[in-house]
C-alpha positions as CSV (number, residue, x, y, z in Angstrom):
1,M,7.7,-7.1,27.5
2,G,9.3,-7.4,30.3
3,V,11.3,-4.8,32.4
4,N,14.9,-6.4,31.1
5,R,14.0,-6.4,27.8
6,I,12.9,-2.6,28.2
7,G,15.8,-2.2,29.7
8,E,18.1,-3.4,26.9
9,G,16.4,-0.6,24.9
10,F,17.9,2.1,26.5
11,R,21.5,1.0,26.6
12,S,22.8,3.0,24.0
13,M,20.9,6.4,24.9
14,N,22.5,9.6,25.4
15,T,22.0,12.0,28.5
16,S,19.2,13.7,27.0
17,T,17.7,10.6,25.6
18,S,17.7,8.7,28.6
19,L,16.2,12.0,30.8
20,E,13.5,12.4,28.0
21,Q,12.6,8.4,28.5
22,L,12.7,9.2,32.2
23,I,10.5,12.0,31.9
24,K,7.9,10.0,29.9
25,A,7.8,7.2,32.2
26,I,7.2,9.6,34.8
27,K,4.4,11.5,33.6
28,A,2.8,8.0,32.8
29,R,3.7,6.9,36.4
30,D,4.9,4.1,34.9
31,A,7.6,2.9,37.3
32,A,8.6,-0.3,35.9
33,Q,9.8,2.0,32.9
34,A,11.2,4.5,35.2
35,N,13.3,1.6,36.6
36,A,14.3,0.3,32.9
37,V,15.7,3.4,32.0
38,L,17.1,4.1,35.5
39,D,19.0,0.8,35.1
40,A,20.4,1.3,31.6
41,S,21.5,5.4,32.1
42,P,22.0,5.7,35.9
43,H,23.0,9.8,35.5
44,A,19.4,10.6,34.6
45,A,18.4,10.3,37.9
46,H,20.4,13.5,38.8
47,E,20.1,15.3,35.5
48,R,16.9,18.2,35.0
49,D,15.4,19.2,31.9
50,A,15.1,22.5,30.2
51,Q,13.3,24.4,32.6
52,G,15.3,23.1,35.9
53,N,13.1,20.5,37.1
54,S,14.8,17.4,38.6
55,P,12.9,13.8,37.7
56,L,12.5,13.5,41.6
57,L,11.0,16.8,41.3
58,L,8.5,16.0,38.5
59,A,7.9,12.5,39.8
60,Q,6.2,14.4,43.2
61,Y,4.2,17.2,40.9
62,Y,2.9,14.2,39.0
63,G,1.6,12.1,41.8
64,A,4.3,9.2,40.9
65,K,4.9,8.1,44.3
66,P,6.5,5.1,43.4
67,I,9.0,6.7,41.3
68,V,9.6,9.4,43.9
69,E,10.9,6.2,46.2
70,L,12.7,4.6,43.3
71,L,14.5,8.1,43.1
72,L,15.2,8.2,46.8
73,Q,16.2,4.5,46.9
74,R,18.9,5.4,44.2
75,G,20.3,8.0,46.3
76,V,19.6,11.5,44.7
77,T,20.9,14.7,46.4
78,L,17.8,16.6,47.6
79,S,17.8,20.3,47.3
80,V,16.1,22.0,50.5
81,F,13.0,22.7,47.8
82,E,13.3,19.3,46.7
83,A,13.1,17.7,50.4
84,A,10.4,20.2,51.6
85,A,8.4,18.9,48.7
86,V,9.1,15.0,49.2
87,G,8.8,15.7,53.1
88,R,12.3,14.5,54.1
89,L,12.9,16.7,57.0
90,D,16.3,15.5,57.9
91,A,17.2,16.6,54.4
92,V,15.9,20.1,55.0
93,Q,17.3,20.9,57.8
94,A,20.8,19.5,56.9
95,G,20.2,22.1,53.9
96,L,19.2,24.9,56.1
97,D,22.2,24.1,58.6
98,A,24.5,24.4,55.3
99,E,22.7,27.7,54.1
100,P,20.3,29.3,56.3
101,S,19.4,32.1,54.0
102,L,17.0,28.9,51.9
103,V,14.8,29.2,54.5
104,N,13.1,31.9,52.4
105,G,14.7,31.0,48.9
106,V,12.9,30.6,45.6
107,S,13.1,27.6,43.5
108,H,14.0,27.8,39.8
109,D,10.2,27.6,39.1
110,G,9.4,30.4,41.9
111,F,8.1,28.4,44.8
112,S,9.8,28.9,48.4
113,P,10.2,25.5,50.6
114,L,7.3,26.7,52.8
115,G,5.0,27.1,49.9
116,L,6.4,23.5,48.4
117,A,5.8,21.6,51.5
118,A,2.4,23.6,52.2
119,F,0.9,22.1,48.6
120,F,2.3,18.7,49.5
121,G,1.3,18.9,53.6
122,R,4.6,18.2,54.7
123,V,3.5,19.2,58.2
124,D,6.8,18.5,60.1
125,V,8.6,19.7,57.4
126,A,6.5,23.3,57.3
127,G,7.0,23.2,61.0
128,E,10.7,23.1,60.6
129,L,10.7,25.9,58.0
130,L,8.4,28.5,60.6
131,L,10.9,27.8,63.8
132,R,13.5,28.9,61.4
133,G,12.0,32.2,60.0
134,A,10.2,31.2,57.0
135,D,7.7,33.9,55.5
136,V,4.2,32.6,56.0
137,H,3.2,35.8,53.5
138,A,5.9,35.1,50.5
139,A,4.2,34.9,47.3
140,S,5.3,32.5,44.7
141,R,7.6,34.3,41.9
142,N,6.0,33.5,39.2
143,A,2.5,34.0,37.9
144,M,0.4,32.1,40.5
145,R,1.1,34.8,43.0
146,V,0.5,31.7,45.6
147,Q,0.9,32.5,49.5
148,P,1.7,29.2,51.5
149,L,-1.6,29.5,53.0
150,H,-2.9,29.6,49.0
151,S,-0.5,26.4,48.6
152,A,-2.4,24.5,51.3
153,A,-5.6,25.2,50.3
154,A,-5.0,24.1,47.3
155,G,-3.5,20.9,48.6
156,R,-6.6,20.0,50.5
157,H,-4.6,19.7,53.7
158,A,-6.6,21.6,56.6
159,A,-4.2,20.8,58.9
160,L,-1.4,22.4,57.5
161,A,-3.4,25.4,56.9
162,R,-4.4,25.8,60.3
163,M,-0.8,25.7,61.2
164,L,0.4,28.8,58.3
165,I,-2.8,30.9,60.1
166,E,-1.3,30.1,63.9
167,H,1.6,31.8,62.2
168,G,0.0,34.8,60.8
169,A,-1.2,33.7,57.3
170,D,-3.6,36.3,56.2
171,V,-6.9,34.6,54.9
172,H,-7.7,37.2,52.5
173,A,-4.8,36.9,50.4
174,R,-5.3,37.0,47.2
175,Q,-3.6,34.9,44.3
176,Q,-3.4,35.1,40.7
177,S,-7.0,35.4,39.5
178,G,-8.0,37.2,42.5
179,W,-9.1,34.2,44.3
180,T,-8.7,33.8,48.1
181,P,-7.7,30.4,49.8
182,L,-11.5,30.4,50.6
183,H,-12.1,30.1,46.8
184,S,-9.7,26.9,46.1
185,A,-11.1,25.4,49.7
186,S,-14.8,26.0,48.4
187,Q,-13.8,25.0,44.8
188,N,-12.8,21.0,46.2
189,G,-15.4,20.8,48.7
190,Q,-13.3,21.1,51.6
191,A,-15.8,21.4,54.4
192,E,-13.2,21.2,57.2
193,L,-10.8,23.7,55.6
194,V,-13.9,26.1,54.4
195,R,-15.1,25.9,58.1
196,L,-11.4,27.0,59.5
197,L,-11.3,29.8,57.3
198,L,-14.5,31.1,57.7
199,E,-14.2,31.0,61.9
200,R,-10.7,33.0,61.4
201,G,-12.9,35.7,59.3
202,A,-12.5,34.3,55.6
203,D,-14.8,36.5,53.7
204,P,-17.6,34.3,52.2
205,H,-18.7,36.9,49.7
206,A,-15.0,38.0,47.9
207,A,-15.7,37.9,44.5
208,S,-12.6,36.7,41.8
209,D,-11.3,38.9,39.0
210,D,-13.8,37.3,37.5
211,G,-17.0,37.8,39.9
212,A,-16.8,34.4,41.4
213,T,-17.8,33.7,44.7
214,P,-16.6,30.7,47.2
215,L,-20.0,29.2,46.8
216,E,-20.3,29.6,42.8
217,L,-17.4,27.6,42.9
218,A,-18.4,25.0,45.3
219,R,-22.0,24.9,43.0
220,R,-20.3,24.5,39.7
221,A,-17.9,21.8,41.4
222,G,-20.8,20.2,43.0
223,H,-20.1,20.4,46.4
224,A,-23.4,23.2,47.3
225,E,-25.3,20.8,49.4
226,Q,-22.2,20.2,51.8
227,L,-20.9,23.9,51.6
228,E,-24.0,26.1,51.2
229,P,-24.9,25.7,54.7
230,L,-21.2,27.1,55.2
231,L,-21.0,29.9,52.4
232,A,-24.8,31.0,51.9
233,R,-24.8,33.5,55.1
């Protein structure tokens, strides 16, 4: 079925239905269908779901980069949080110029702009946030309790993790389940990041709440050969 025919099916959608269809396309990473929904119901790009997520932020969370670009091309207005997540430095700067306190604000789902920039590897945005006084120790206000360094480790961004550490991030910080950044880096097989964390004093023997060490997580994930020489000491 062509895109035009798909679009015809959305012509009479109400607001909630068009948003639901857009979210469905985002979750399927189907840019053609997302475009068809937006052609039929342009307003859907500017709506939010029951949890407060915008289509743009959902597309970023689901790794649907073509849909992120599609929404940006359609001129969606970016909050500081969304701008940090998608790496729009200009929008971050404009938002913080207008409301400086947002540098340590909290999004609807509990994350700071720095936490979002860290998870998605937005080095330039993170640098700007740090220059403006972002709290490198701020834990997310949700069940995960992640600090920006946890987010950088989970997102596999060694360069950003280094920047955070240079600005005082705590390599021993614990998140949900007692994980340190080293636990995440080890499970993900990130040798460069593991090496960096160890150089900055991270404890290779730190146990999570269920007793797992970074080395045990590396072994479970199939990274023993790569990481055991670093962690078994």
